[in-house]
Kinemage of the C-alpha trace (Angstrom):
@kinemage 1
@onewidth
@group {chain A} dominant
@subgroup {mainchain}
@vectorlist {calphas} color= white
{ca unk a 1} P 29.509 64.589 130.783
{ca unk a 2} L 32.091 66.529 132.758
{ca unk a 3} L 32.649 63.627 135.147
{ca unk a 4} L 33.286 61.224 132.276
{ca unk a 5} L 35.862 63.563 130.750
{ca unk a 6} L 37.638 63.929 134.081
{ca unk a 7} L 37.835 60.156 134.423
{ca unk a 8} L 39.270 59.857 130.918
{ca unk a 9} L 41.842 62.524 131.774
{ca unk a 10} L 42.773 60.614 134.932
{ca unk a 11} L 43.186 57.414 132.912
{ca unk a 12} L 45.396 59.228 130.410
{ca unk a 13} L 47.505 60.653 133.228
{ca unk a 14} L 47.843 57.180 134.762
{ca unk a 15} L 48.969 55.729 131.416
{ca unk a 16} L 51.671 58.392 131.136
{ca unk a 17} L 52.895 57.670 134.664
{ca unk a 18} L 52.983 53.915 133.974
{ca unk a 19} L 54.990 54.456 130.783
{ca unk a 20} L 57.528 56.598 132.643
{ca unk a 21} L 57.801 54.008 135.417
{ca unk a 22} L 58.367 51.279 132.838
{ca unk a 23} L 61.131 53.310 131.188
{ca unk a 24} L 62.792 53.910 134.550
{ca unk a 25} L 62.611 50.204 135.381
{ca unk a 26} L 64.333 49.435 132.081
{ca unk a 27} L 61.523 47.823 130.123
{ca unk a 28} L 61.802 48.176 126.373
{ca unk a 29} L 58.150 47.428 125.663
{ca unk a 30} L 55.195 49.184 127.197
{ca unk a 31} L 52.706 47.081 129.203
{ca unk a 32} L 49.846 49.422 128.266
{ca unk a 33} L 47.504 48.833 125.336
{ca unk a 34} L 48.656 51.480 122.850
{ca unk a 35} L 45.453 51.393 120.807
{ca unk a 36} L 43.302 52.112 123.860
{ca unk a 37} L 45.628 54.929 124.946
{ca unk a 38} L 45.489 56.525 121.499
{ca unk a 39} L 41.681 56.371 121.496
{ca unk a 40} L 41.506 58.120 124.867
{ca unk a 41} L 43.983 60.764 123.748
{ca unk a 42} L 42.040 61.351 120.533
{ca unk a 43} L 38.755 61.822 122.419
{ca unk a 44} L 40.325 64.248 124.871
{ca unk a 45} L 41.970 66.207 122.033
{ca unk a 46} L 38.616 66.535 120.278
{ca unk a 47} L 36.994 67.808 123.468
{ca unk a 48} L 39.783 70.318 124.051
{ca unk a 49} L 39.293 71.796 120.578
{ca unk a 50} L 35.568 72.359 121.101
């Protein structure tokens, strides 16, 4: 289970970096699926509270 959580954390970190790169490049919309990002964030938040 620990490996799966680390991979999810790496994906979340990658999403954040992509959003910042898109803002720097001047894009107004984000190329990342927001729904998928929110699901990953929600799962990681639930794990952090346990």
